[in-house]
C-alpha positions as a Markdown table, in Angstrom:
| # | Residue | x | y | z |
|---|---|---|---|---|
| 1 | Unk | 37.5 | 7.7 | -60.5 |
| 2 | Unk | 36.2 | 6.4 | -57.1 |
| 3 | Unk | 37.0 | 2.9 | -55.7 |
| 4 | Unk | 34.5 | 0.3 | -56.7 |
| 5 | Unk | 34.3 | -3.5 | -56.2 |
| 6 | Unk | 32.4 | -6.1 | -58.2 |
| 7 | Unk | 31.9 | -9.8 | -57.4 |
| 8 | Unk | 31.0 | -12.9 | -59.4 |
| 9 | Unk | 30.9 | -16.7 | -58.9 |
| 10 | Unk | 33.7 | -17.3 | -61.4 |
| 11 | Unk | 36.5 | -15.0 | -62.6 |
| 12 | Unk | 39.0 | -15.7 | -65.4 |
| 13 | Unk | 42.3 | -15.0 | -63.7 |
| 14 | Unk | 45.7 | -16.2 | -64.9 |
| 15 | Unk | 44.9 | -18.8 | -67.5 |
| 16 | Unk | 41.7 | -20.3 | -66.1 |
| 17 | Unk | 38.5 | -19.8 | -64.1 |
| 18 | Unk | 38.8 | -19.1 | -60.4 |
| 19 | Unk | 35.9 | -19.8 | -58.1 |
| 20 | Unk | 35.2 | -18.2 | -54.7 |
| 21 | Unk | 37.7 | -15.4 | -55.2 |
| 22 | Unk | 35.2 | -12.6 | -54.4 |
| 23 | Unk | 35.7 | -10.3 | -57.2 |
| 24 | Unk | 37.7 | -7.3 | -58.5 |
| 25 | Unk | 38.5 | -3.9 | -57.1 |
| 26 | Unk | 38.9 | -0.9 | -59.4 |
| 27 | Unk | 40.4 | 2.5 | -58.9 |
| 28 | Unk | 41.4 | 5.2 | -61.4 |
| 29 | Unk | 40.5 | 2.9 | -64.3 |
| 30 | Unk | 42.7 | 0.0 | -63.2 |
| 31 | Unk | 42.4 | -3.1 | -61.1 |
| 32 | Unk | 43.8 | -2.8 | -57.6 |
| 33 | Unk | 44.3 | -5.3 | -54.8 |
| 34 | Unk | 41.8 | -5.8 | -52.0 |
| 35 | Unk | 38.5 | -6.9 | -53.6 |
| 36 | Unk | 36.0 | -7.7 | -50.9 |
| 37 | Unk | 32.3 | -8.1 | -51.5 |
| 38 | Unk | 30.9 | -5.4 | -53.7 |
| 39 | Unk | 28.1 | -5.4 | -56.2 |
| 40 | Unk | 27.4 | -8.9 | -57.6 |
| 41 | Unk | 27.2 | -8.4 | -61.4 |
| 42 | Unk | 26.9 | -12.0 | -62.6 |
| 43 | Unk | 28.2 | -15.6 | -62.5 |
| 44 | Unk | 31.0 | -15.2 | -65.0 |
| 45 | Unk | 33.5 | -12.4 | -65.4 |
| 46 | Unk | 36.0 | -12.5 | -68.3 |
| 47 | Unk | 38.8 | -10.1 | -69.4 |
| 48 | Unk | 37.9 | -8.1 | -72.5 |
| 49 | Unk | 39.3 | -9.4 | -75.7 |
| 50 | Unk | 41.8 | -7.3 | -77.8 |
| 51 | Unk | 41.1 | -7.1 | -81.5 |
| 52 | Unk | 44.6 | -7.1 | -83.0 |
| 53 | Unk | 43.7 | -6.1 | -86.6 |
| 54 | Unk | 41.2 | -3.6 | -88.0 |
| 55 | Unk | 40.7 | -1.5 | -91.1 |
| 56 | Unk | 37.9 | 0.6 | -89.8 |
| 57 | Unk | 36.7 | 2.2 | -93.0 |
| 58 | Unk | 36.0 | -1.3 | -94.6 |
| 59 | Unk | 33.1 | -1.8 | -92.2 |
| 60 | Unk | 31.0 | 0.4 | -94.5 |
| 61 | Unk | 31.6 | -1.8 | -97.5 |
| 62 | Unk | 30.9 | -5.2 | -95.8 |
| 63 | Unk | 28.5 | -7.1 | -98.0 |
| 64 | Unk | 29.2 | -5.0 | -101.1 |
| 65 | Unk | 31.9 | -7.2 | -102.7 |
| 66 | Unk | 29.9 | -10.5 | -102.9 |
| 67 | Unk | 28.8 | -10.3 | -106.5 |
| 68 | Unk | 30.8 | -12.4 | -109.0 |
| 69 | Unk | 33.0 | -10.6 | -111.4 |
| 70 | Unk | 33.7 | -11.6 | -115.1 |
| 71 | Unk | 36.5 | -14.0 | -114.1 |
| 72 | Unk | 37.7 | -15.9 | -111.0 |
| 73 | Unk | 37.3 | -13.6 | -108.0 |
| 74 | Unk | 40.1 | -13.4 | -105.4 |
| 75 | Unk | 41.7 | -11.1 | -102.9 |
| 76 | Unk | 43.1 | -9.1 | -105.7 |
| 77 | Unk | 39.7 | -8.4 | -107.4 |
| 78 | Unk | 38.2 | -7.6 | -104.0 |
| 79 | Unk | 41.1 | -5.1 | -103.4 |
| 80 | Unk | 40.0 | -3.1 | -106.5 |
| 81 | Unk | 36.5 | -2.7 | -105.0 |
| 82 | Unk | 38.0 | -1.6 | -101.7 |
| 83 | Unk | 40.2 | 1.0 | -103.3 |
| 84 | Unk | 37.3 | 2.5 | -105.2 |
| 85 | Unk | 35.3 | 2.7 | -101.9 |
| 86 | Unk | 38.2 | 4.2 | -100.0 |
| 87 | Unk | 38.7 | 7.0 | -102.5 |
| 88 | Unk | 35.4 | 8.7 | -101.4 |
| 89 | Unk | 36.0 | 8.8 | -97.6 |
| 90 | Unk | 36.9 | 12.0 | -95.8 |
| 91 | Unk | 37.9 | 12.5 | -92.1 |
| 92 | Unk | 34.3 | 13.1 | -91.0 |
| 93 | Unk | 33.2 | 10.0 | -92.8 |
| 94 | Unk | 36.0 | 8.0 | -91.3 |
| 95 | Unk | 35.1 | 9.1 | -87.8 |
| 96 | Unk | 31.4 | 8.2 | -88.2 |
| 97 | Unk | 32.3 | 4.7 | -89.7 |
| 98 | Unk | 34.9 | 4.0 | -87.0 |
| 99 | Unk | 32.6 | 5.1 | -84.2 |
| 100 | Unk | 29.8 | 2.8 | -85.4 |
| 101 | Unk | 32.4 | -0.1 | -85.8 |
| 102 | Unk | 33.9 | 0.5 | -82.4 |
| 103 | Unk | 30.5 | 0.6 | -80.6 |
| 104 | Unk | 29.8 | -2.8 | -82.3 |
| 105 | Unk | 33.2 | -4.1 | -81.1 |
| 106 | Unk | 32.6 | -3.1 | -77.5 |
| 107 | Unk | 29.1 | -4.7 | -77.5 |
| 108 | Unk | 30.7 | -7.9 | -78.8 |
| 109 | Unk | 33.3 | -8.0 | -76.1 |
| 110 | Unk | 36.3 | -6.3 | -77.7 |
| 111 | Unk | 37.8 | -3.7 | -75.4 |
| 112 | Unk | 41.0 | -2.8 | -77.3 |
| 113 | Unk | 41.5 | -2.5 | -81.0 |
| 114 | Unk | 44.7 | -2.3 | -83.1 |
| 115 | Unk | 43.8 | 0.0 | -86.0 |
| 116 | Unk | 46.1 | -0.8 | -89.0 |
| 117 | Unk | 45.5 | 2.7 | -90.6 |
| 118 | Unk | 46.7 | 3.5 | -94.1 |
| 119 | Unk | 44.0 | 5.9 | -95.4 |
| 120 | Unk | 46.2 | 8.9 | -94.6 |
| 121 | Unk | 45.7 | 11.6 | -97.3 |
| 122 | Unk | 43.0 | 13.2 | -99.4 |
| 123 | Unk | 41.9 | 12.0 | -102.8 |
| 124 | Unk | 44.8 | 11.6 | -105.3 |
| 125 | Unk | 47.2 | 11.6 | -102.4 |
| 126 | Unk | 46.9 | 15.3 | -101.6 |
| 127 | Unk | 47.8 | 15.8 | -97.9 |
| 128 | Unk | 45.4 | 17.4 | -95.5 |
| 129 | Unk | 46.4 | 20.7 | -93.9 |
| 130 | Unk | 47.0 | 18.6 | -90.8 |
| 131 | Unk | 48.8 | 15.4 | -92.0 |
| 132 | Unk | 47.4 | 13.6 | -88.9 |
| 133 | Unk | 43.8 | 14.4 | -89.6 |
| 134 | Unk | 42.7 | 10.9 | -90.5 |
| 135 | Unk | 44.5 | 9.5 | -87.5 |
| 136 | Unk | 42.9 | 12.0 | -85.2 |
| 137 | Unk | 39.5 | 11.0 | -86.6 |
| 138 | Unk | 40.1 | 7.5 | -85.4 |
| 139 | Unk | 41.3 | 8.6 | -82.0 |
| 140 | Unk | 38.1 | 10.6 | -81.5 |
| 141 | Unk | 36.0 | 7.7 | -82.7 |
| 142 | Unk | 37.6 | 5.4 | -80.1 |
| 143 | Unk | 36.9 | 8.0 | -77.4 |
| 144 | Unk | 33.3 | 8.2 | -78.4 |
| 145 | Unk | 32.9 | 4.5 | -78.3 |
| 146 | Unk | 34.9 | 4.0 | -75.2 |
| 147 | Unk | 37.3 | 1.4 | -76.6 |
| 148 | Unk | 41.1 | 1.3 | -76.1 |
| 149 | Unk | 43.0 | 2.0 | -79.3 |
| 150 | Unk | 46.4 | 0.9 | -80.5 |
| 151 | Unk | 46.8 | 3.2 | -83.5 |
| 152 | Unk | 49.1 | 1.8 | -86.1 |
| 153 | Unk | 49.8 | 4.3 | -88.9 |
| 154 | Unk | 51.0 | 2.4 | -91.9 |
| 155 | Unk | 54.1 | 2.9 | -94.0 |
| 156 | Unk | 53.1 | 2.2 | -97.6 |
| 157 | Unk | 55.5 | 3.1 | -100.4 |
| 158 | Unk | 55.5 | 0.8 | -103.4 |
| 159 | Unk | 53.0 | -1.2 | -105.4 |
| 160 | Unk | 54.9 | -4.5 | -105.5 |
| 161 | Unk | 58.1 | -6.4 | -104.8 |
| 162 | Unk | 59.6 | -5.0 | -108.0 |
| 163 | Unk | 59.3 | -1.4 | -106.6 |
| 164 | Unk | 56.6 | -0.2 | -109.0 |
| 165 | Unk | 55.0 | 3.1 | -108.1 |
| 166 | Unk | 51.7 | 3.2 | -106.3 |
| 167 | Unk | 48.6 | 3.3 | -108.5 |
| 168 | Unk | 46.3 | 6.3 | -108.5 |
| 169 | Unk | 44.0 | 4.6 | -106.0 |
| 170 | Unk | 46.9 | 3.9 | -103.6 |
| 171 | Unk | 48.3 | 7.4 | -103.5 |
| 172 | Unk | 46.2 | 8.2 | -100.4 |
| 173 | Unk | 48.2 | 5.7 | -98.5 |
| 174 | Unk | 51.8 | 6.9 | -99.3 |
| 175 | Unk | 54.5 | 8.3 | -97.1 |
| 176 | Unk | 58.2 | 8.4 | -97.4 |
| 177 | Unk | 60.2 | 7.4 | -94.3 |
| 178 | Unk | 60.7 | 11.0 | -93.2 |
| 179 | Unk | 57.0 | 11.9 | -93.5 |
| 180 | Unk | 56.1 | 8.7 | -91.7 |
| 181 | Unk | 58.5 | 9.3 | -88.8 |
| 182 | Unk | 57.0 | 12.9 | -88.5 |
| 183 | Unk | 53.5 | 11.4 | -88.2 |
| 184 | Unk | 54.7 | 9.1 | -85.4 |
| 185 | Unk | 56.4 | 12.0 | -83.6 |
| 186 | Unk | 53.1 | 13.8 | -83.7 |
| 187 | Unk | 51.1 | 10.9 | -82.3 |
| 188 | Unk | 53.4 | 9.2 | -79.8 |
| 189 | Unk | 53.2 | 12.0 | -77.2 |
| 190 | Unk | 49.4 | 11.6 | -77.2 |
| 191 | Unk | 49.6 | 8.2 | -75.6 |
| 192 | Unk | 47.7 | 7.4 | -72.4 |
| 193 | Unk | 45.9 | 4.5 | -70.7 |
| 194 | Unk | 43.4 | 4.3 | -73.6 |
| 195 | Unk | 45.7 | 5.1 | -76.5 |
| 196 | Unk | 48.9 | 3.4 | -77.6 |
| 197 | Unk | 50.8 | 4.1 | -80.9 |
| 198 | Unk | 52.8 | 1.6 | -82.9 |
| 199 | Unk | 54.4 | 1.0 | -86.3 |
| 200 | Unk | 52.7 | -0.8 | -89.2 |
| 201 | Unk | 54.7 | -1.9 | -92.3 |
| 202 | Unk | 51.9 | -2.5 | -94.8 |
| 203 | Unk | 53.7 | -5.6 | -96.3 |
| 204 | Unk | 57.0 | -6.6 | -97.8 |
| 205 | Unk | 55.7 | -5.7 | -101.2 |
| 206 | Unk | 54.8 | -2.2 | -100.1 |
| 207 | Unk | 57.9 | -1.3 | -98.0 |
| 208 | Unk | 61.3 | -1.7 | -99.8 |
| 209 | Unk | 64.1 | -3.3 | -97.8 |
| 210 | Unk | 66.1 | -0.1 | -97.4 |
| 211 | Unk | 63.1 | 1.8 | -96.2 |
| 212 | Unk | 62.3 | -0.9 | -93.6 |
| 213 | Unk | 65.9 | -0.8 | -92.3 |
| 214 | Unk | 65.9 | 3.0 | -92.2 |
| 215 | Unk | 62.7 | 3.2 | -90.2 |
| 216 | Unk | 63.6 | 0.4 | -87.8 |
| 217 | Unk | 66.9 | 2.2 | -87.1 |
| 218 | Unk | 65.2 | 5.4 | -85.9 |
| 219 | Unk | 65.0 | 6.2 | -82.2 |
| 220 | Unk | 61.3 | 6.5 | -82.1 |
| 221 | Unk | 60.8 | 2.9 | -83.4 |
| 222 | Unk | 62.7 | 1.2 | -80.6 |
| 223 | Unk | 60.0 | 1.0 | -78.0 |
| 224 | Unk | 56.9 | 0.7 | -80.3 |
| 225 | Unk | 55.1 | -2.5 | -81.4 |
| 226 | Unk | 55.5 | -3.5 | -85.0 |
| 227 | Unk | 52.7 | -5.0 | -87.2 |
| 228 | Unk | 53.0 | -6.2 | -90.8 |
| 229 | Unk | 50.8 | -8.1 | -93.3 |
| 230 | Unk | 52.6 | -11.1 | -94.5 |
| 231 | Unk | 52.1 | -14.3 | -96.5 |
| 232 | Unk | 48.3 | -13.7 | -96.8 |
| 233 | Unk | 48.1 | -14.9 | -100.4 |
| 234 | Unk | 49.9 | -17.5 | -102.6 |
| 235 | Unk | 50.6 | -14.8 | -105.2 |
| 236 | Unk | 52.5 | -12.8 | -102.5 |
| 237 | Unk | 54.6 | -15.8 | -101.7 |
| 238 | Unk | 55.4 | -16.5 | -105.3 |
| 239 | Unk | 56.3 | -12.9 | -106.0 |
| 240 | Unk | 58.6 | -12.8 | -102.9 |
| 241 | Unk | 60.3 | -15.9 | -104.0 |
| 242 | Unk | 60.8 | -14.5 | -107.5 |
| 243 | Unk | 62.2 | -11.2 | -106.4 |
| 244 | Unk | 63.8 | -11.8 | -103.1 |
| 245 | Unk | 64.7 | -15.5 | -103.3 |
| 246 | Unk | 62.8 | -16.5 | -100.2 |
| 247 | Unk | 59.3 | -16.9 | -98.8 |
| 248 | Unk | 57.9 | -13.8 | -97.0 |
| 249 | Unk | 58.1 | -15.0 | -93.4 |
| 250 | Unk | 61.5 | -16.7 | -94.0 |
| 251 | Unk | 62.8 | -13.4 | -95.6 |
| 252 | Unk | 61.5 | -11.3 | -92.7 |
| 253 | Unk | 63.0 | -13.5 | -90.1 |
| 254 | Unk | 66.3 | -13.4 | -91.9 |
| 255 | Unk | 66.4 | -9.6 | -92.4 |
| 256 | Unk | 64.8 | -8.1 | -89.2 |
| 257 | Unk | 65.1 | -8.7 | -85.5 |
| 258 | Unk | 61.6 | -10.2 | -85.2 |
| 259 | Unk | 60.7 | -10.7 | -81.6 |
| 260 | Unk | 57.8 | -10.3 | -79.2 |
| 261 | Unk | 57.3 | -6.7 | -80.3 |
| 262 | Unk | 56.2 | -8.0 | -83.7 |
| 263 | Unk | 52.8 | -9.1 | -84.9 |
| 264 | Unk | 52.6 | -10.9 | -88.3 |
| 265 | Unk | 49.1 | -10.4 | -89.7 |
| 266 | Unk | 47.7 | -13.5 | -91.4 |
| 267 | Unk | 51.0 | -15.5 | -92.0 |
| 268 | Unk | 48.6 | -17.9 | -93.7 |
| 269 | Unk | 51.0 | -19.6 | -96.0 |
| 270 | Unk | 53.9 | -21.0 | -94.0 |
| 271 | Unk | 56.3 | -23.8 | -94.6 |
| 272 | Unk | 56.9 | -26.2 | -91.7 |
| 273 | Unk | 60.3 | -24.5 | -91.1 |
| 274 | Unk | 58.7 | -21.0 | -91.1 |
| 275 | Unk | 56.1 | -22.2 | -88.7 |
| 276 | Unk | 58.7 | -23.4 | -86.2 |
| 277 | Unk | 60.8 | -20.3 | -86.6 |
| 278 | Unk | 57.9 | -17.9 | -86.2 |
| 279 | Unk | 56.7 | -19.7 | -83.1 |
| 280 | Unk | 60.2 | -19.5 | -81.5 |
| 281 | Unk | 60.6 | -15.8 | -82.4 |
| 282 | Unk | 58.0 | -14.8 | -79.8 |
| 283 | Unk | 56.1 | -12.8 | -82.5 |
| 284 | Unk | 52.3 | -12.9 | -82.5 |
| 285 | Unk | 50.5 | -14.5 | -85.4 |
| 286 | Unk | 47.6 | -12.2 | -86.0 |
| 287 | Unk | 44.8 | -14.4 | -87.3 |
| 288 | Unk | 41.6 | -13.0 | -88.9 |
| 289 | Unk | 39.5 | -16.1 | -89.7 |
| 290 | Unk | 36.3 | -14.5 | -91.0 |
| 291 | Unk | 38.2 | -12.1 | -93.4 |
| 292 | Unk | 40.6 | -14.8 | -94.4 |
| 293 | Unk | 37.6 | -17.0 | -95.3 |
| 294 | Unk | 35.7 | -14.2 | -97.0 |
| 295 | Unk | 38.8 | -13.4 | -99.2 |
| 296 | Unk | 39.6 | -17.0 | -99.9 |
| 297 | Unk | 43.1 | -16.7 | -98.4 |
| 298 | Unk | 43.6 | -20.1 | -97.0 |
| 299 | Unk | 44.1 | -21.7 | -93.5 |
| 300 | Unk | 46.9 | -21.1 | -91.0 |
| 301 | Unk | 48.7 | -24.2 | -89.6 |
| 302 | Unk | 47.2 | -23.8 | -86.2 |
| 303 | Unk | 48.0 | -27.2 | -84.5 |
| 304 | Unk | 51.7 | -27.1 | -85.6 |
| 305 | Unk | 52.1 | -23.5 | -84.5 |
| 306 | Unk | 50.6 | -24.2 | -81.1 |
| 307 | Unk | 52.6 | -27.3 | -80.6 |
| 308 | Unk | 55.8 | -25.3 | -81.4 |
| 309 | Unk | 54.9 | -22.8 | -78.6 |
| 310 | Unk | 53.6 | -20.0 | -80.8 |
| 311 | Unk | 51.5 | -17.0 | -79.7 |
| 312 | Unk | 48.4 | -16.0 | -81.6 |
| 313 | Unk | 45.6 | -13.4 | -81.4 |
| 314 | Unk | 42.5 | -12.5 | -83.4 |
| 315 | Unk | 41.3 | -9.6 | -85.4 |
| 316 | Unk | 38.2 | -8.7 | -87.4 |
| 317 | Unk | 40.2 | -7.0 | -90.2 |
| 318 | Unk | 37.7 | -6.1 | -92.9 |
| 319 | Unk | 34.7 | -6.4 | -90.5 |
| 320 | Unk | 32.5 | -8.7 | -92.4 |
| 321 | Unk | 31.9 | -10.0 | -88.9 |
| 322 | Unk | 32.5 | -8.1 | -85.6 |
| 323 | Unk | 32.6 | -10.8 | -83.1 |
| 324 | Unk | 35.4 | -12.6 | -81.1 |
| 325 | Unk | 33.1 | -15.5 | -80.8 |
| 326 | Unk | 32.8 | -15.9 | -84.6 |
| 327 | Unk | 36.6 | -15.4 | -85.1 |
| 328 | Unk | 37.5 | -18.1 | -82.6 |
| 329 | Unk | 34.7 | -20.4 | -83.7 |
| 330 | Unk | 35.9 | -20.3 | -87.3 |
| 331 | Unk | 39.5 | -20.5 | -86.4 |
| 332 | Unk | 38.6 | -23.9 | -84.9 |
| 333 | Unk | 36.1 | -24.9 | -87.6 |
| 334 | Unk | 38.5 | -24.2 | -90.5 |
| 335 | Unk | 41.0 | -26.6 | -88.9 |
| 336 | Unk | 38.3 | -29.3 | -88.5 |
| 337 | Unk | 37.4 | -29.0 | -92.1 |
| 338 | Unk | 40.9 | -29.3 | -93.4 |
| 339 | Unk | 42.1 | -32.0 | -90.9 |
| 340 | Unk | 38.7 | -33.9 | -90.6 |
| 341 | Unk | 39.3 | -34.0 | -86.8 |
| 342 | Unk | 37.5 | -32.3 | -84.0 |
| 343 | Unk | 38.8 | -30.2 | -81.0 |
| 344 | Unk | 42.0 | -29.2 | -82.8 |
| 345 | Unk | 42.9 | -26.2 | -80.7 |
| 346 | Unk | 42.8 | -28.4 | -77.5 |
| 347 | Unk | 46.2 | -29.9 | -77.6 |
| 348 | Unk | 46.0 | -32.0 | -74.4 |
| 349 | Unk | 43.6 | -34.7 | -73.3 |
| 350 | Unk | 40.5 | -33.2 | -71.6 |
| 351 | Unk | 41.5 | -29.7 | -72.5 |
| 352 | Unk | 38.6 | -27.3 | -73.4 |
| 353 | Unk | 38.7 | -25.8 | -76.9 |
| 354 | Unk | 36.9 | -22.7 | -75.7 |
| 355 | Unk | 39.4 | -22.2 | -72.8 |
| 356 | Unk | 42.4 | -22.8 | -75.1 |
| 357 | Unk | 41.2 | -20.4 | -77.8 |
| 358 | Unk | 40.1 | -17.6 | -75.4 |
| 359 | Unk | 43.3 | -17.9 | -73.3 |
| 360 | Unk | 45.6 | -17.8 | -76.4 |
| 361 | Unk | 43.7 | -14.9 | -78.0 |
| 362 | Unk | 43.9 | -12.8 | -74.8 |
| 363 | Unk | 47.6 | -13.4 | -74.5 |
| 364 | Unk | 48.5 | -12.6 | -78.1 |
| 365 | Unk | 46.0 | -9.7 | -78.3 |
| 366 | Unk | 47.5 | -8.0 | -75.3 |
| 367 | Unk | 51.0 | -8.4 | -76.6 |
| 368 | Unk | 50.1 | -7.0 | -80.0 |
| 369 | Unk | 48.3 | -4.1 | -78.4 |
| 370 | Unk | 51.3 | -3.1 | -76.3 |
| 371 | Unk | 48.8 | -2.4 | -73.5 |
| 372 | Unk | 48.3 | -3.9 | -70.1 |
| 373 | Unk | 44.9 | -5.4 | -70.8 |
| 374 | Unk | 43.2 | -8.7 | -71.1 |
| 375 | Unk | 43.7 | -9.8 | -67.5 |
| 376 | Unk | 41.6 | -9.3 | -64.3 |
| 377 | Unk | 44.7 | -8.7 | -62.1 |
| 378 | Unk | 46.0 | -5.7 | -60.1 |
| 379 | Unk | 47.7 | -3.2 | -62.3 |
| 380 | Unk | 45.9 | -4.0 | -65.5 |
| 381 | Unk | 43.4 | -1.6 | -67.1 |
| 382 | Unk | 40.0 | -2.4 | -65.8 |
| 383 | Unk | 38.4 | -4.1 | -68.7 |
| 384 | Unk | 35.9 | -6.9 | -68.2 |
| 385 | Unk | 32.9 | -8.7 | -69.7 |
| 386 | Unk | 29.9 | -10.1 | -67.9 |
| 387 | Unk | 28.3 | -13.0 | -69.6 |
| 388 | Unk | 24.5 | -13.3 | -69.6 |
| 389 | Unk | 23.9 | -16.1 | -67.1 |
| 390 | Unk | 20.1 | -15.6 | -67.7 |
| 391 | Unk | 20.4 | -17.0 | -71.2 |
| 392 | Unk | 19.1 | -20.5 | -72.0 |
| 393 | Unk | 22.4 | -21.1 | -73.8 |
| 394 | Unk | 24.3 | -21.0 | -70.5 |
| 395 | Unk | 21.7 | -22.9 | -68.4 |
| 396 | Unk | 23.3 | -25.5 | -66.2 |
| 397 | Unk | 26.8 | -24.5 | -67.3 |
| 398 | Unk | 29.7 | -24.1 | -64.9 |
| 399 | Unk | 33.3 | -23.1 | -65.3 |
| 400 | Unk | 34.2 | -26.4 | -67.0 |
| 401 | Unk | 32.1 | -25.7 | -70.1 |
| 402 | Unk | 30.9 | -22.1 | -70.1 |
| 403 | Unk | 33.5 | -20.9 | -72.7 |
| 404 | Unk | 32.7 | -23.9 | -74.9 |
| 405 | Unk | 29.1 | -22.9 | -74.8 |
| 406 | Unk | 29.9 | -19.2 | -75.3 |
| 407 | Unk | 31.8 | -20.0 | -78.5 |
| 408 | Unk | 30.0 | -23.0 | -79.9 |
| 409 | Unk | 26.3 | -22.9 | -78.8 |
| 410 | Unk | 24.8 | -20.5 | -81.3 |
| 411 | Unk | 24.6 | -16.8 | -82.3 |
| 412 | Unk | 22.5 | -15.3 | -79.5 |
| 413 | Unk | 24.7 | -12.5 | -77.9 |
| 414 | Unk | 26.0 | -13.5 | -74.5 |
| 415 | Unk | 28.1 | -10.5 | -73.6 |
| 416 | Unk | 25.6 | -8.6 | -71.4 |
| 417 | Unk | 27.8 | -5.9 | -69.8 |
| 418 | Unk | 31.2 | -4.5 | -70.8 |
| 419 | Unk | 33.6 | -2.3 | -68.8 |
| 420 | Unk | 36.5 | -0.5 | -70.4 |
| 421 | Unk | 39.0 | 1.5 | -68.3 |
| 422 | Unk | 36.9 | 1.2 | -65.2 |
| 423 | Unk | 33.7 | 2.6 | -66.9 |
| 424 | Unk | 30.7 | 0.6 | -67.9 |
| 425 | Unk | 30.3 | 1.1 | -71.6 |
| 426 | Unk | 27.6 | -1.5 | -72.1 |
| 427 | Unk | 24.9 | -2.4 | -69.6 |
| 428 | Unk | 22.2 | -5.0 | -70.3 |
| 429 | Unk | 23.4 | -5.2 | -74.0 |
| 430 | Unk | 23.0 | -1.4 | -74.6 |
| 431 | Unk | 25.8 | 1.0 | -75.4 |
| 432 | Unk | 25.1 | 4.6 | -74.4 |
| 433 | Unk | 26.5 | 5.9 | -77.8 |
| 434 | Unk | 24.9 | 3.4 | -80.1 |
| 435 | Unk | 21.8 | 5.4 | -81.3 |
| 436 | Unk | 23.9 | 8.5 | -82.0 |
| 437 | Unk | 26.6 | 6.5 | -83.7 |
| 438 | Unk | 24.2 | 4.6 | -85.9 |
| 439 | Unk | 22.5 | 7.8 | -87.1 |
| 440 | Unk | 25.8 | 9.3 | -88.1 |
| 441 | Unk | 26.9 | 6.1 | -89.8 |
| 442 | Unk | 23.7 | 5.7 | -91.8 |
| 443 | Unk | 24.0 | 9.3 | -93.1 |
| 444 | Unk | 27.6 | 8.6 | -94.3 |
| 445 | Unk | 26.8 | 5.3 | -95.9 |
| 446 | Unk | 23.7 | 6.7 | -97.7 |
| 447 | Unk | 25.7 | 9.5 | -99.1 |
| 448 | Unk | 28.6 | 7.3 | -100.2 |
| 449 | Unk | 26.1 | 4.9 | -101.9 |
| 450 | Unk | 24.5 | 7.8 | -103.8 |
| 451 | Unk | 27.9 | 9.2 | -105.0 |
């Protein structure tokens, strides 16, 4: 890829805006030193945002679980709807759904996605001829959309803390440890600048203790990032206390070497002691505010976690929204509603909420992705966003308040251009693959709806 340089008035470098720095230089898909002059692309250049938690197939059911059931609806009733939907999806369907989703992500400003992938086998749990077929569908979708992918195949073994077998609808998800390691061994050699591979333990209720220990003792696990759902629901906390004698995050911290390689998804229901311990471990708290709100999960203790030095990132999870703006906005708004105070994520006087949220989500998202992304510095993959300085929403805004306006001034899209891996994927709000992706997606969803 030839050398190219781009300039702007303000670049987000390090942890803040830099003015008068000229721009960025790119070669072979990465930022390199020596940016001088070059094409002026706008006033504000930002690093692309990593999306640290995705279940791609769920994009196609967004909006289909909003009708009240016969009793009190919760995560657990939503889950049954999701299982029924998942049962019908084949590898071609998954590729079409994921491609549409990933195009939407890139247009919204996500340039890396961590795909927490548990839909492994055919209906009834019958393996495909190629056990990696569903994983390969996701890899192809990411290539078509031009987004970086951290593929996280999920180990899913039991239906609860008591070790009950998986239900019929969960059998598509199941591996034993040996099968799971074989899948990792197939995928890890495929890694490159646009593809990373990691480990996902579905949850403490779905991975027995001995299986977790066995997996984490294997050689292939030593250098890979590790993600896990944890403490999303009160019921999960109660079950863990009943069976294992400890709260989920407490138990995990006591029984695994949780460090900066780990991302704990949701971690919604934390005691004060767990909050402090999680922050000090270096693990990332993977927050998904729009999904957590949609499912009625609860609210993460944001202020206490930040004050304890914790690292966080954001994900779109079930994809009822595909927007880093909305995830960060509702991360802050949820805190305002529960505390009845404003500007909660800004922990110092005069600190910008927008700057604080964007900076923290870049840091945690990059760590969770296990990729050198989310920074406009030499050596990093060349991902960047150009904000639409022609928009009335950014009129008369400078570096002091542009991110606050980006996150809190409305719903008009403000990400005009997006580069991933040194290539422009979105120019003037248009993605080259969006029409083709949308056509394939519509065909799949119409067929699934008719089935």
